[in-house]
MARMAR-248179 format. One line per 4 residues: number of its first residue (from 1); their letters; for each residue z, y, x negated of C-alpha. Coordinates in Angstrom, 1 decimal, m for minus. Layout:
BEGIN
NUM> A> Z,Y,X  ...
END
This chain:
BEGIN
1> MRFA> m46.3,44.2,53.6  m47.1,46.3,50.3  m45.8,44.2,47.8  m47.3,41.9,46.0
5> VLAL> m45.4,40.8,42.9  m42.2,39.6,43.7  m41.7,36.2,45.0  m42.0,34.3,47.9
9> LAGL> m38.5,33.5,49.3  m37.5,37.0,47.8  m41.0,38.3,48.6  m41.4,38.7,45.0
13> CALG> m43.8,37.9,42.2  m47.1,38.6,43.1  m49.7,39.6,41.0  m52.3,41.4,43.3
17> SSYP> m55.5,39.5,43.9  m57.3,41.2,41.3  m55.4,39.7,38.3  m56.5,36.6,36.5
21> QQQQ> m54.3,33.9,36.5  m54.3,32.8,33.1  m55.1,34.9,30.3  m55.7,34.4,26.6
25> INDK> m54.4,36.6,23.9  m55.3,37.0,20.2  m54.1,40.5,19.8  m51.8,40.0,16.3
29> QFLE> m49.2,42.6,17.0  m48.7,41.3,20.1  m48.4,37.5,19.0  m46.0,38.1,16.0
33> RQRD> m43.4,40.1,18.7  m43.6,37.0,21.2  m42.6,35.1,18.1  m40.0,37.4,17.0
37> VLRL> m38.6,37.1,20.6  m38.7,33.6,20.9  m36.8,33.1,17.9  m34.0,35.5,19.3
41> FRYV> m33.2,33.2,21.9  m32.9,29.9,19.9  m29.4,28.0,20.0  m28.0,31.4,20.7
45> NQPS> m24.4,30.0,20.9  m24.5,29.8,17.3  m25.1,32.4,14.4  m28.9,32.1,13.6
49> YFKE> m29.6,30.6,10.0  m33.1,32.4,9.5  m32.5,33.7,5.9  m34.0,37.1,7.9
53> YVQV> m31.5,37.3,10.6  m28.7,36.3,8.0  m29.5,39.3,5.7  m30.0,41.6,8.7
57> GQNY> m26.5,40.2,10.6  m24.7,40.8,7.4  m26.2,44.4,6.0  m27.4,46.5,9.2
61> NISE> m25.3,49.4,10.1  m25.8,50.8,13.5  m24.0,54.0,12.0  m26.2,54.5,9.1
65> HQND> m29.1,54.2,11.4  m28.1,56.6,13.9  m31.3,58.9,14.0  m33.4,55.7,14.5
69> YTNP> m32.5,56.0,18.1  m33.9,58.4,20.5  m30.3,59.2,21.6  m28.4,59.0,18.2
73> QVAQ> m24.7,59.2,20.8  m25.7,56.1,22.4  m25.7,54.3,18.4  m22.5,56.2,18.0
77> YYYQ> m20.6,55.1,21.1  m21.7,51.4,20.6  m20.3,51.8,16.8  m16.9,53.2,18.0
81> IYQY> m16.6,50.3,20.7  m17.6,48.0,18.7  m14.8,49.0,15.9  m12.5,48.8,18.8
85> GLLP> m13.0,45.2,19.4  m15.4,43.8,22.4  m15.6,40.1,23.7  m15.5,37.6,21.0
89> RGQV> m18.1,35.0,20.3  m17.3,31.9,22.4  m15.8,33.4,25.7  m17.2,33.5,29.0
93> FSIF> m19.3,36.5,29.7  m19.8,37.9,33.6  m21.3,40.9,34.6  m19.4,40.9,37.6
97> YQEQ> m16.1,41.8,35.4  m16.2,45.7,35.1  m15.3,45.8,31.4  m17.8,43.2,30.2
101> LQQA> m20.5,44.9,32.3  m19.7,48.1,30.7  m20.4,46.5,27.2  m23.9,45.0,28.1
105> IALY> m24.5,48.0,29.5  m24.1,49.9,26.1  m25.8,47.0,24.1  m28.9,47.3,26.5
109> RLFY> m28.6,51.5,26.2  m28.9,50.4,22.6  m31.6,48.1,22.9  m33.4,50.5,25.0
113> AAKD> m32.8,53.8,22.7  m34.3,52.5,19.3  m37.1,54.5,18.5  m39.4,51.7,17.5
117> YQTF> m40.2,47.9,17.6  m38.8,47.4,13.9  m35.6,49.3,15.0  m35.2,47.5,18.3
121> YNTA> m35.8,44.3,16.2  m33.2,44.7,13.3  m30.6,46.0,16.4  m31.4,42.7,18.1
125> IWAR> m30.9,40.4,15.1  m27.9,42.1,13.9  m26.5,41.5,17.8  m27.5,37.9,17.7
129> QNVN> m25.2,37.5,15.1  m22.2,39.3,15.5  m22.0,39.9,19.6  m20.7,37.5,22.3
133> EGVY> m23.5,35.2,22.9  m23.5,35.9,26.9  m23.6,39.6,26.2  m26.5,39.6,23.9
137> LYAL> m28.4,37.3,26.4  m28.0,39.4,28.9  m28.4,42.8,27.3  m31.3,41.4,25.2
141> SVAI> m33.5,39.8,28.4  m32.8,43.6,30.2  m34.1,45.6,27.3  m37.2,43.3,26.7
145> VHRP> m38.3,43.5,30.2  m37.9,47.1,30.3  m39.3,48.5,26.8  m42.8,49.7,26.6
149> DTYG> m43.5,48.2,23.4  m42.2,44.7,24.4  m44.4,44.9,27.8  m45.9,41.5,28.9
153> IVLP> m43.7,39.5,26.3  m42.8,35.9,28.0  m39.3,35.3,28.1  m38.5,31.6,27.7
157> PIYE> m36.9,29.7,30.5  m33.7,30.6,31.3  m32.5,26.9,31.9  m33.8,25.9,28.3
161> VYPY> m31.8,28.8,26.8  m28.8,28.4,28.3  m28.7,25.0,30.0  m25.1,24.7,30.8
165> YFFN> m25.4,27.0,33.7  m28.1,24.7,35.1  m27.3,21.0,34.4  m24.2,18.9,35.3
169> NEVI> m21.4,18.4,33.0  m22.3,14.6,32.9  m25.9,15.5,31.5  m24.7,18.0,28.9
173> QQAY> m22.1,15.6,27.7  m24.6,12.7,27.0  m26.8,15.4,25.1  m23.4,16.1,22.9
177> RYKQ> m23.2,11.9,22.6  m26.9,11.9,21.6  m26.4,14.3,18.7  m22.9,13.1,17.5
181> QYYP> m24.7,9.5,17.4  m28.2,11.2,16.4  m30.9,9.1,14.7  m34.5,9.7,14.5
185> QRQQ> m35.9,7.7,17.7  m39.4,7.8,19.2  m39.6,7.1,23.0  m43.0,6.6,25.3
189> NEGQ> m42.8,8.3,29.1  m45.2,7.6,31.4  m47.3,10.6,32.0  m45.5,12.8,28.8
193> GSYN> m47.1,11.0,26.0  m44.8,10.1,22.7  m41.7,12.3,22.9  m39.7,12.0,19.2
197> GYTI> m36.1,12.5,21.0  m33.9,11.5,24.0  m34.4,11.6,27.3  m31.7,12.1,29.9
201> NANY> m32.0,11.6,33.5  m30.3,14.3,35.4  m28.7,14.1,38.9  m27.9,16.6,41.0
205> SGYY> m24.4,17.3,42.1  m23.9,15.6,44.7  m24.1,12.5,43.3  m20.6,12.4,42.1
209> LNLN> m18.8,14.3,44.4  m20.0,15.4,48.2  m17.1,17.8,49.6  m19.3,18.5,52.7
213> PEQS> m23.0,17.7,54.3  m24.6,20.5,53.1  m24.7,19.3,49.5  m27.5,16.9,50.5
217> LSYF> m29.6,20.4,50.0  m28.6,20.3,46.1  m32.3,19.0,45.5  m32.8,23.1,47.0
221> TEDV> m30.0,24.8,45.8  m29.6,23.4,42.5  m33.0,23.6,41.6  m33.9,25.0,38.0
225> GINS> m36.9,26.8,38.8  m35.2,28.6,42.1  m32.2,29.3,40.2  m34.3,30.8,37.4
229> FYYY> m36.5,33.1,39.8  m33.2,34.4,41.1  m32.0,35.1,37.9  m35.0,36.8,36.3
233> YNIY> m35.2,39.0,39.8  m31.5,40.1,38.7  m33.4,40.9,34.9  m35.7,43.1,36.5
237> YPYW> m34.1,44.9,38.8  m30.5,45.0,37.8  m28.1,46.5,40.3  m26.6,48.8,37.8
241> LGGQ> m29.3,50.0,36.3  m31.3,53.5,38.0  m31.0,56.8,38.4  m31.6,58.7,35.4
245> DFDY> m31.6,56.3,33.2  m34.9,54.0,34.7  m36.8,55.4,37.5  m37.4,52.4,40.5
249> SHDR> m38.0,54.9,43.1  m41.6,53.8,43.0  m40.8,50.2,43.9  m38.4,51.3,46.8
253> RGEL> m35.9,49.1,45.4  m33.3,49.8,48.1  m36.2,47.9,50.6  m36.9,45.3,47.9
257> FYYV> m33.1,44.3,47.8  m33.0,43.7,51.3  m36.1,41.8,51.7  m35.3,39.4,48.7
261> YQQI> m32.4,38.3,50.1  m33.7,38.5,53.8  m36.6,36.0,52.3  m34.2,33.7,50.4
265> LARY> m32.1,32.8,53.7  m35.4,32.1,55.5  m36.8,29.3,53.1  m33.4,28.1,52.6
269> YLER> m33.3,27.8,56.5  m36.6,25.9,56.4  m35.2,23.5,54.3  m31.9,23.2,56.3
273> ISNG> m34.2,22.5,59.5  m36.3,19.8,56.9  m32.7,18.3,56.8  m31.6,18.0,60.5
277> FGEI> m29.1,21.3,59.8  m29.2,24.2,61.9  m28.3,27.7,61.4  m26.5,29.4,58.3
281> PFYN> m22.8,29.2,59.5  m21.3,32.4,60.0  m17.3,32.8,58.9  m14.7,35.1,59.2
285> WEVP> m12.4,36.6,56.2  m9.4,35.9,58.5  m10.3,32.0,59.1  m10.1,29.5,56.7
289> FQTG> m13.7,29.1,54.9  m15.0,25.9,55.7  m17.3,25.0,53.1  m15.8,24.0,49.6
293> YYPS> m17.9,23.6,46.8  m17.7,21.2,43.4  m19.8,23.0,40.8  m19.8,19.7,38.3
297> LQYS> m20.5,22.6,35.8  m18.8,23.6,32.6  m19.2,26.4,29.9  m20.4,26.0,26.1
301> NGLP> m16.9,26.6,25.4  m15.7,23.2,27.5  m14.2,25.5,30.3  m15.0,24.0,33.9
305> FPVR> m16.2,26.3,36.6  m13.6,26.7,39.6  m13.4,24.9,42.4  m13.2,26.1,45.8
309> PNYA> m11.6,22.9,48.5  m12.9,22.7,51.7  m11.1,25.3,54.5  m9.8,27.8,51.4
313> NLYE> m7.5,30.4,52.6  m9.1,34.1,51.5  m5.7,36.2,52.3  m4.4,38.3,49.5
317> YFYN> m1.4,35.9,49.4  m3.5,33.1,49.0  m5.8,34.0,46.6  m3.4,35.5,44.5
321> YGQR> m0.3,33.3,44.8  1.5,33.0,41.9  m0.4,35.7,39.7  0.2,38.8,38.8
325> YGSN> m1.8,41.8,40.5  m1.3,44.3,37.4  m4.3,46.6,37.4  m7.1,44.1,37.6
329> RYAY> m9.1,45.4,40.5  m10.0,41.8,41.3  m6.8,40.8,42.7  m7.6,43.3,46.0
333> SYTR> m11.2,41.5,47.1  m9.6,40.4,50.2  m8.9,44.2,51.4  m11.9,45.5,49.7
337> VQDF> m14.5,43.8,51.2  m13.3,44.4,54.8  m12.8,48.4,53.9  m16.6,48.1,52.6
341> ERRI> m18.2,46.3,55.8  m16.1,48.8,58.6  m17.6,52.0,56.4  m21.1,50.5,56.1
345> RDAI> m21.4,49.6,59.7  m19.7,53.0,60.5  m22.4,54.6,58.7  m25.2,52.5,60.3
349> DRGY> m23.7,53.3,63.9  m23.6,57.3,63.0  m26.9,57.0,61.7  m26.0,59.1,58.1
353> VYTP> m23.9,58.5,55.3  m21.8,60.6,53.6  m22.6,62.0,49.8  m19.6,62.4,47.2
357> DGQQ> m19.7,66.4,48.2  m20.2,65.6,51.8  m23.3,66.0,52.9  m25.0,63.9,55.2
361> VYFN> m28.0,61.7,54.3  m30.1,60.5,57.7  m31.2,56.7,58.5  m33.3,58.2,61.1
365> TQEG> m36.4,58.6,58.4  m39.2,56.6,56.6  m36.4,56.4,53.8  m33.8,54.7,56.3
369> INIL> m34.2,51.0,55.0  m34.6,52.1,51.4  m31.5,54.2,51.6  m29.3,51.2,53.0
373> GNLI> m30.7,49.2,50.5  m29.6,51.4,47.7  m26.0,51.9,49.7  m25.0,48.2,50.2
377> ESNP> m26.3,47.0,46.6  m24.3,50.0,45.4  m27.0,51.3,42.4  m27.3,54.4,40.9
381> DSPN> m29.6,55.6,43.6  m27.1,55.2,46.4  m25.5,58.1,48.1  m22.3,57.4,47.5
385> SQYY> m21.3,54.3,45.8  m17.4,54.8,45.0  m16.9,55.2,48.7  m19.3,52.4,50.3
389> GAIQ> m18.6,50.1,47.6  m20.0,47.1,45.6  m19.3,44.7,48.2  m21.5,42.0,46.7
393> VYAR> m19.1,42.0,43.6  m16.0,41.6,45.2  m17.3,38.9,47.8  m18.7,37.0,45.1
397> HLLG> m14.8,37.3,43.6  m13.3,36.2,46.6  m15.6,33.7,48.0  m16.0,31.9,44.6
401> YSYQ> m12.1,31.4,44.4  m11.9,32.1,40.9  m8.5,32.8,39.6  m7.1,35.9,38.5
405> PLNQ> m7.8,36.5,34.4  m4.6,37.3,31.9  m7.0,39.7,30.2  m10.0,41.0,30.3
409> YQVA> m11.5,38.5,28.0  m10.0,35.5,29.3  m12.0,34.9,32.5  m12.8,31.9,34.5
413> PSAL> m16.2,33.1,36.8  m17.2,31.4,39.7  m20.6,30.0,40.5  m21.2,33.3,42.4
417> EHYE> m20.4,35.2,39.7  m23.0,34.2,37.3  m27.1,34.5,38.5  m27.8,31.8,37.4
421> TSLR> m25.6,29.5,39.4  m25.2,32.2,42.4  m27.4,29.7,44.7  m26.2,26.6,43.9
425> DPAF> m22.8,27.4,46.4  m23.5,27.2,50.4  m21.3,30.5,50.4  m23.8,32.6,48.7
429> YQFY> m26.3,32.0,51.9  m23.5,32.5,54.2  m22.6,35.6,52.8  m25.9,37.2,51.9
433> KRVV> m26.4,36.5,55.7  m23.5,39.0,56.6  m25.0,41.4,54.1  m28.9,41.0,56.1
437> LFFQ> m27.2,41.0,59.2  m26.2,44.9,58.5  m30.1,45.7,58.3  m30.6,44.3,61.5
441> LYQS> m27.8,46.2,62.7  m30.3,49.4,61.7  m33.3,47.6,62.5  m31.6,47.0,66.2
445> NLTS> m32.1,50.7,66.9  m36.0,51.1,66.0  m38.7,50.9,68.4  m40.6,47.5,69.1
449> YTEQ> m44.3,47.6,67.7  m46.4,47.4,71.2  m49.8,45.7,71.2  m51.7,48.8,70.2
453> DLTY> m49.9,49.1,66.9  m50.7,45.6,65.6  m54.1,45.6,67.1  m57.0,45.6,64.4
457> QGVE> m59.8,47.0,66.1  m63.4,45.1,66.1  m61.7,42.2,63.8  m60.7,38.6,65.7
461> VTNV> m59.1,35.8,64.0  m61.0,33.1,65.7  m59.6,29.8,63.6  m57.2,28.6,60.9
465> QFDR> m57.4,25.0,59.7  m54.7,23.4,56.8  m55.4,20.3,55.0  m53.2,17.7,55.5
469> LVTF> m49.7,18.7,54.2  m47.5,16.7,51.9  m44.5,16.7,49.8  m42.7,14.3,47.3
473> FDYF> m40.7,14.3,44.5  m41.7,14.2,40.9  m40.0,14.1,37.7  m39.6,17.3,35.8
477> YSDL> m38.6,17.6,32.1  m36.5,20.3,30.7  m35.6,21.0,26.8  m32.0,20.6,26.3
481> SNAV> m31.7,20.8,22.8  m30.0,24.6,22.8  m27.2,22.6,24.9  m25.8,21.4,21.6
485> FVTP> m25.0,22.6,18.1  m27.0,21.7,14.8  m26.8,22.5,11.2  m28.6,24.5,8.9
489> QEYD> m30.7,21.8,7.7  m31.5,20.6,11.6  m32.1,24.5,12.4  m34.9,24.6,9.9
493> TDKV> m36.3,21.5,10.8  m36.5,21.2,14.6  m35.9,17.7,14.5  m33.1,17.4,17.6
497> QVRA> m34.7,17.1,20.8  m33.1,15.8,23.9  m34.4,16.8,27.2  m33.5,16.4,30.8
501> RQYR> m35.6,14.6,33.3  m34.7,15.4,37.1  m36.4,14.8,40.4  m37.9,18.2,41.8
505> LNHK> m39.5,19.0,44.8  m43.4,19.3,44.9  m46.1,19.5,47.4  m50.1,17.6,47.2
509> AFTY> m52.4,20.5,46.8  m53.9,21.5,50.0  m56.9,24.4,50.9  m56.9,26.4,54.1
513> RIYV> m59.2,28.7,55.8  m59.0,31.3,57.9  m62.4,32.4,60.1  m62.5,36.2,60.8
517> NSNQ> m65.2,37.7,63.1  m65.5,41.6,62.2  m67.7,43.9,63.4  m68.9,46.0,60.3
521> EQQA> m67.9,45.7,56.8  m64.2,47.1,56.2  m61.5,46.5,53.8  m58.7,44.4,55.1
525> SVRV> m55.2,43.1,54.3  m54.2,39.3,55.2  m50.7,37.9,55.4  m50.2,34.5,56.4
529> YIGP> m46.1,33.7,57.1  m44.5,30.2,57.7  m41.3,29.6,60.0  m39.8,27.0,61.8
533> KYDE> m41.0,26.2,65.4  m38.1,24.2,66.5  m34.2,24.3,66.0  m32.4,21.2,64.7
537> YGRY> m31.8,20.1,68.4  m35.7,19.9,68.8  m35.9,23.1,70.7  m38.7,25.9,70.6
541> VNFT> m37.5,29.1,69.3  m39.8,32.0,70.2  m40.5,34.7,67.9  m38.2,37.2,69.4
545> QNRL> m34.9,35.0,68.1  m37.1,33.8,65.1  m38.5,36.6,63.5  m36.0,36.8,60.5
549> NFVH> m37.1,32.9,59.8  m40.6,33.4,58.4  m41.0,33.3,55.2  m43.9,35.1,53.0
553> FDHF> m46.2,32.2,52.5  m49.5,34.5,51.1  m50.8,38.2,51.0  m53.9,39.2,49.3
557> RYSL> m56.6,42.0,50.4  m60.0,40.8,51.5  m63.5,42.6,51.5  m64.8,41.7,55.5
561> QKGE> m68.6,41.5,55.9  m70.2,41.8,59.1  m70.3,39.1,61.5  m68.2,35.8,60.5
565> NVIE> m66.1,35.7,57.6  m64.7,32.1,56.3  m61.6,33.2,54.1  m61.0,29.9,51.9
569> RNSR> m57.6,29.7,50.0  m55.6,27.0,48.2  m51.7,26.4,47.4  m53.0,27.3,43.8
573> QSYF> m53.9,31.1,44.4  m51.0,32.7,46.0  m49.5,35.1,44.0  m46.0,35.2,45.6
577> YQND> m45.1,32.1,43.8  m45.1,31.0,40.3  m46.1,27.8,38.4  m43.5,25.9,36.3
581> RTSY> m42.7,28.1,33.4  m43.7,26.8,29.9  m40.9,25.1,27.8  m39.6,27.0,25.1
585> RELY> m41.1,24.6,22.8  m44.4,24.8,23.7  m44.1,28.3,24.0  m43.3,28.8,20.5
589> QRVL> m45.9,26.2,19.6  m48.9,27.9,20.8  m47.8,31.5,19.5  m47.7,29.6,16.2
593> GALE> m50.7,28.2,16.5  m52.6,31.5,17.9  m50.9,33.2,14.8  m52.6,30.4,12.5
597> GNGA> m56.0,31.0,14.0  m56.1,27.9,16.2  m57.2,29.6,19.1  m55.8,32.4,21.5
601> FTVD> m52.2,32.4,23.3  m52.6,31.0,26.8  m50.3,32.0,29.2  m49.9,32.4,33.4
605> SNEA> m50.5,35.8,34.4  m47.2,36.0,36.4  m45.0,34.0,33.6  m44.5,37.7,32.1
609> YFGF> m42.7,38.2,35.1  m40.9,36.3,37.9  m41.8,34.4,41.0  m40.3,31.7,43.1
613> PRRF> m41.8,28.2,42.3  m44.7,27.1,43.4  m44.0,23.6,43.8  m41.7,25.1,46.8
617> LLPR> m44.5,26.4,48.5  m43.8,23.9,51.6  m40.2,22.7,52.8  m39.7,19.0,52.6
621> GSYG> m41.4,17.2,55.6  m40.4,13.6,56.7  m42.4,10.4,57.0  m43.2,11.2,60.5
625> GTEY> m43.8,14.8,60.0  m41.8,17.9,60.7  m43.7,20.6,62.5  m43.8,24.5,61.3
629> QFYV> m45.8,27.6,62.6  m48.1,29.3,60.5  m48.6,33.1,61.6  m52.0,34.9,60.0
633> IVNP> m52.7,38.5,61.2  m54.8,40.4,59.5  m55.0,44.4,59.5  m56.6,47.3,58.0
637> YVPY> m56.1,47.9,53.9  m53.7,50.7,53.6  m53.6,51.9,50.2  m49.7,51.9,48.4
641> QQGQ> m49.1,55.7,47.9  m45.6,55.8,47.0  m46.1,54.5,43.3  m48.2,55.2,40.4
645> QQQH> m50.1,52.1,41.1  m49.5,51.5,37.2  m49.8,48.2,36.6  m51.6,47.7,33.1
649> SQGQ> m49.8,49.1,29.7  m50.8,49.1,26.0  m54.4,50.2,26.2  m55.1,47.8,29.2
653> KFYY> m54.6,44.5,27.5  m52.4,42.9,29.6  m52.2,42.4,33.2  m48.9,42.5,34.4
657> PRAG> m47.1,44.6,37.1  m44.3,46.6,35.5  m40.5,47.3,37.0  m40.4,50.9,38.4
661> SGGL> m44.3,51.6,38.3  m45.3,50.7,41.9  m47.8,48.7,40.6  m46.6,45.4,42.3
665> YVDG> m47.4,46.4,45.8  m50.3,45.0,47.7  m50.7,47.3,50.4  m48.8,50.2,52.6
669> YPLG> m47.4,48.3,55.2  m43.4,48.0,55.6  m42.1,45.0,53.6  m41.9,41.9,55.9
673> YPFD> m44.6,43.7,58.3  m45.1,42.8,61.9  m41.5,41.1,61.8  m39.8,44.3,60.2
677> RPIR> m38.7,45.3,63.9  m37.1,43.5,66.8  m39.6,41.7,69.1  m39.3,43.0,72.3
681> FDQV> m42.2,40.5,73.9  m43.1,37.6,71.4  m46.3,37.4,73.5  m47.7,40.5,72.1
685> YYNI> m48.2,38.6,68.7  m49.8,35.7,70.4  m52.2,38.1,72.5  m53.5,40.4,69.7
689> PNSY> m57.1,39.3,68.6  m56.4,39.9,64.8  m53.8,37.1,64.6  m53.5,33.8,65.2
693> VYSA> m50.4,30.8,65.3  m51.1,27.7,63.8  m49.0,24.6,63.7  m48.8,21.7,61.4
697> RIYH> m46.7,19.1,60.5  m45.6,18.6,57.0  m45.2,15.0,55.5  m43.0,13.1,53.1
701> RDVS> m44.3,10.8,50.9  m43.2,9.0,47.4  m45.0,10.3,44.4  m46.3,6.4,44.2
705> DINS> m47.9,6.5,47.4  m49.7,9.7,46.6  m50.9,8.9,43.3  m52.2,5.5,44.8
709> SNAS> m53.4,7.5,47.3  m55.5,9.6,44.8  m56.9,6.9,42.8  m58.5,5.1,45.9
713> NQ> m60.0,8.4,47.2  m61.6,8.6,43.2
END
């Protein structure tokens, strides 16, 4: 496995083991820009009342500043389409509608083309006041993480910037009611100190409605951290960005696309096992879709999210009944997804794809899985995106069961048509299981690793030990203030404070040790995976059948000494995972304090990137303990040669990997190694001396039991 930045599930967000976990920043220019960015995300559903914003929003004219952009034609084009009329403020935005996506891309290019930071900032302020809030929020976020002069800026938690996509409508309604009946209130919360505001207890969607048994997994599928991880992954790697606009070749984005979704499915499967469910269901387009979904969400303009009933018919007749087809491309989603699937399968079976000019691009190279990933994602690096198609775009429309819009500006997207809400719908996992199976069809043509391929001569893993593994649910607080509308005076004084309190899965801190014997001093790569040992019926599942269900747990480079080595790691060290994001309010106060000379701005090293929530490092256990297995393998360190290994920027002041630099890879092995190929004989993985299989039970307890146990041990 080469990559250490992107989070577990998705294999993504690891900052290599050399990165500090926390960084203190005193650079005044950076702090001022961090403050500016945070202000740009405040109350995005209404115009800003900052005097500077009001003035710039009214007076800044893009056409008069065309020469302030590296490509004046970008500014000319955006000014032109803005005059024609774009998506109005207050309307719903989704990038899975082509017309709206093109507006977001045009605005991103305008942001990215700004010659300097001040031009970028003025452009962002103008857009903040005049452009549809959804288009603005998306384009601005993509621009910030890709512009060199905003490198390292921490984006505020998206679930606090746009709470409508993360909390059920009854929670939002309570926030509205509190604002309407607002009065100064001081509330004490145990473990939280004093809070001048109102706290709402937030439930998951299964609390009111339960259309199918899988809704008992809503604590996982609707978790704010997991859904924000998926959102940020698609901010750093938008499927429409690449080619000449941005170079992702050093990150092998096609292979990364596959690994992200394969790991999401694997982590979801672990949680299914914990709850007594089995394999992710497989569906057929011709058969009614069994799993319904009631999102319990509403848009900021009051429009409810579409509902998919149980046993929904996906045929074009049922899907479009009573609606006009017209020129709406998504009305034919049922036919298109099947056409695209057939073409992709045919290409895999042939071993090559056709480019638009008829050239053949073969899969039987080291770049094979990367080519296939680009093809299926249908990104600008795809050999032929038009013919092989954006299957995931049309499938989201079809499975989401959203109605065909009357026009391009009045849409009602489903949960699947937003990155912030996609993981909430069980259909997401069922569809991407089909996608991952395309890659398995490709991998079935690869030769299995032999014992000689996997053996690390002179190195033996003699033992692995874990502390007792315990999960529990504890309260997590999220600021909901951006869900309500405020007056200019309330905007300035920031007196309106409302937050949600929600139970989220967590685990007790633990340490594990790997005992390794080495015949010499040498550099090694260490990988740790966690996977199920038994299926839902209690039957043992071997590696041959189980390889796709192993989740990346830890990965790091290590200097082995001659003789015995005891490698000790703890649950806070894995860089594939990210601590809970700092709240918007706390981030803003930290920045202001640092600018006023009250200490440095302290931030987690991977908070300026994205990662799977650390609290989900372990799947939920059970009272008697659910048994899982860990697979540990030590291999020779192989440097990653594909990219520039450019991890730092701006004079080496900050330490975050940058998208497109190749600096996020730990070593030169394939993603998911050694589970990246079919396993013919699972005994090979047990026989090699440089690996170890460790079985462990994961227990689940009430948080009060955890606290009382900790108190008794002090």
